[in-house]
N, C-alpha and C positions, 0 to 999 in steps of 0.2 A: 405224612401227617405233620401238620404245622405245630410249632411250639406255642401258637396262640391258645390252643385248647389244652395245653399240658397241665398236669396237676403240679402245682408249685409246692415245694417243701415248706415245712413249718419253720418260722423264725425261731432260732434257739432260745429256750427259756420262756417262750410264750405259747399261747394256744392258737395263734393266727397264722395263716399262710402268708408266705412272702408275696408281695406284689411284683408285677413285671419290673417296676422301678427299682425295687430292692434287688431283684435278680440281675439286672443289667447295669447296675452302677459300676461294676468292674468287669464287664464282659470280655474286654481284651486281656486283662490280667488272668481271668479264669481260663481263657482259651489260649494262653501263651504258647503251649506246645504245638497247637494246631497252626497258629499264626506266625510263629517266629521266623520261619524260612520264607514267608511270602513277602513280596515287595509291597510297599504301601499302596501302589496302584493296582494290586491284585486282591486287596481286601475289600469286602462290601461294607461301606461305612454309612450309617444313617446320618442325614443332615437336615437342617431346617432352613426354610426360605425366609428372609427378613426376620431373623431369629429374635431380635429385640422388640418387635412391634407389638408383643402381647399386652403391653401396658397402655397402648393408645386407647383413649376413651373420649367421650364428649368433654370438651373443655381443654383437651390437649392443644398446645400451641401449634398453630400451622407454621409451615416453613415457606421459604420462597419458591419451593417446587410447585406450589399450587398457584393457579392464576388468580390475580387480583381483579375482581369484577365489580368492585365498588361496595359502598356501605350497605346497600340494599340486598345485593346478591351474595355477599361473602358469607353470611350466616348459613345460607342454603348450601353453598359450596362446602363449607366446613362440616355440616351435618352429614352430607352425602360422602364427603371425603373420608371421614372417620371410619365408616362401615365398609369402605373399600380399601382401607390402608392397613387394618389389623390382619395379620396373616398367621398368628399362632395363639393358642390358648395357654400353653405351658410357659412358665417363667424360664429364663435361661438356666438357672440352677436346676429346675425340675427336668428340663430337656437333657442336661448332662447326666443327671442321675438316672434318667430313663434309658440312656444309651446313645443319645445323639453325640457325635464326635466332630461334626463340621458345623460351624456357626457362620452364618452370612450376616455380616455387620456393616451397616451404613452409618457413617459418623458425620455429624453436622455441627459446625461451630456457630453458636448463637452470638451474634455480635452485640446483642443487648447486654447479656450478663457474662460474656466471654467464656461460657461453659461449653463443654462438648457433650452432645446427646446422641444416643442411637435414634434413628429416624426412619420414617417411611411416609413422607408427606406431612407428618406431624411429629413433634418431638415425643419420644418415648422416655426411657430411663436415662439418667446421667451415665455417661460412659464410664466414669471412674468407679461408680457403684457396681456396674455390671462386671467391670474388669476385676474388681476385688472378689466377686463371687466366683468368677472363672479361676482366678489364682488360687482361691481356697480349695476348689475342686482338684486342680492340678497338683497342689501340694499334698493333698490327702490321698491321691491316686496316681502314684508316680509311674505306673506302667500302662496308663491309658493315654492314647495318642489323640491330641486335640488340634484341630485346624481352625484358625481364626482368619477368615477371608474378609478383609476390610475392602470391599469392592466398590465402595462409593465414598468419596470425600467431598463434602459440600462446604463452600465458603472457607476453604483452607488456603492459606499462603504456604510457601515452602517452610517458613519458620514454624508455622502451626504444626505441620507434618513432622518436623524434627522434634518438637515438644512431645507429640503423640508417641513417636518412636522411643524417646527416652522413658516415657511412662510404661510402655510395653516392656522395654529392656529392664526397667526396675522391677516389674512384676515377675518376669520369668527368668531373667539372667541367663545362666548357663544351660537352662532347659531349652533354649531356642535353637531350632534345627535349621542350619543353612540350606539353601536350595541346591539341587543338583544342576550341573552345567549341561548344556546341549551335548548330546552324545554319550553322557554318562548313564549308567543304570540307576534306577531308583533304589533307595535304601530298602532293606528288609525291616520288618517289625523288630526282629531280634537285635539288629544292629542299633536301632535308635534307643531301645531299652538299655542295651549295654553302654551306649554313649551317655545315657541319662539326658537325652535331648528329645523330648516328646511333645514339643509345641511348635507348630508351624504358624507363622504370621505372614499373610500375603497382603499385598496392597495393589490397587489399581492406580495407574498413573493418571495424572491430569496435566493440563497445560502448565499449571503452577508447580506441580510436583512430578517432575520426570523421574521414572523409575531408575534409569541409569545414574542419575545424580544422587538420589537418596540412598541407593544400595551401596554406594561407595562409603557412606558414613555409617550404614547399618547393614553389614553383610549377611545378617540373619534373614533379611527380607526376601520373601518369594514374590514373584510377579503374578498378579491375578490373570494376566494375559498369556504369559510364557509358561509358567510352572503349573498353572491350573487351567485346564481346558474346560470351558463351561458354555456350550452352545445353548442358545435361548430360542424357543420356538415362537414366542410371541403370538399365541393363538388362544381363542376361547373354545376351540373344537377338540374334543378328546381324540377323534380319529386322526386329525391332522397332527396332533401332538405325538401320537404313537408312531405315525409314519416318520416324523422328524427324528424321534429318538432312535428308531431303527436305522435310519439313514446315517445319522451322525455317529452312532456307536459302531457302525460297520466300517468307518474310515480308520486308516492307520493312526495310531496314537504315539506321540513322543514317549520314549522310554523314561525320560527324566521328569515327566509331568504327571500330576493327578488328573483324573477325569470326572467331571460332575455331570450327572444326569438330572436336568431340571424338569422334574415331573410337576409342572405348574401350568395353570390356565391363567392367561393375562387379559384382564378386561381393557377395552378401549374406552375413551371418554363417552362415546355413544352408548356403550353398554351400561355405564353408571347412570346416565340420564334415563335410559329405557327402564332401568331397575327401579325407578320411582314408581312405575306403574305395573310392571310385570316381573315375575321371577326370572333370574335370580335378583333379589333385592340387595344383596351384599356379597362380599367376597367369600364368606363362609358358605353361602348357598351355592355359589359357583364351584367352590372346592368340593362340595358334597357330591357333585356330579362325577368327579374324578376319583375320590377316595375309594369307592367300591370297585372301580375299573382297574386301577393300577395294580393291585395284587394279582389280578387275572393276567396282566401283561408280564409279570415277573419271570415266569418260566422261559418265555421267548427272549426277553431282554437279558436274562442272566447268561444265556448262551453266548451273548456278544461281550460279556464281561462287565458286570456292574461294579463300579468303584464307589464313588460318592453319590448318594441319591438325596435330592432335596425336594421337599413338598410343603405345601401350605397346610396348616393345622395338623401337623404330624401327630399320630396317635401311638400309644404304647404298643398296641397290637401290630401296627405296621413296623415299628422299630424292631419288635421281636422277630417278625418275618424276615426282615433284612439281615439281622444278626444270624439267623438260622442258615442263611445261604452260605456263610463261611463254614459252618459245620458240615453241611451237605457236600460242599466241594472238596472236603478232605477224603471222600470216598470215591473210588473209581466205579461209578454206577452206570452200567450200560444197559440197554434195553434187554429185559428178560432176566437181569441179575436180581438177586435177593437184596432188597433194601432194608430189611428188618433191623440190621445193625445201626444204620443211620437213623432210622425212625426211633429206635430205642434210645439213642443218645439225645435226640431232640425232645423226647418226652421226660428226660430227667429233670 
């Protein structure tokens, strides 16, 4: 029985029930005894895809990612682009409080105002504002492990990247967890809590920002290519996505790396044009094809070892389902065994 339909306890001193968001704000802290001996790549961690895109709306400033088709066609491109660029409903603060622990962040330097923005085709929130919200969550929840995967840097020079790293270092300081080297075993959750290093920051290298160069100055940096394995299916077909996930999850994984399961459908330009006339008209409608299917895949995928899972428009119910996998796997449940103990815990 899934935790989705569980009866949630009353909030102390009130007459109302706790929401999933209330319940999962400290899910790692509350389950420390279950998680402490597990390696970070053995814990099922809910994540969001393009985590900062929730604030994209009509009027958001387009970036140089979008094609420039001239004064007549640009308004149409922008109108279509907005509805295919927003991938989340919840704010980053709400995502964290609901139980998301992996944030997919794309950072863009706007050369007009010299500010850094989270981005997905269009500028979303100011990076500094979102970083402050993440810092506040980390400071208030010292036993929750947070992964910030900065896997795209747009219009960045090396000096820009250095300034960004100083900003991250100022925010998290000694809480930043250095990466494991090749051949090393991954940290356990108990280790990082004891070390009081519960924040991972990863970066994708670019031609202007080589990882080997910047990690010399900032040894806390993980590589989005080496330390986080994140295969991308690049398909709009759920059946092809499932085949891809099974194939890539069945491959050997480095002991020193985290593994991301990208449960997302990716539209091509032709799909966005077709969407003017027929469904799906936007990314939300495309995602709604997958949202009911993915929970049905979880039993099979979990046999292969689900670590980090990212999805578009992640819901509190799906977050709860993924968190529950960590509770289930603490029981040795074989076919024919009584699972009532596990089910009883999940209903608490």
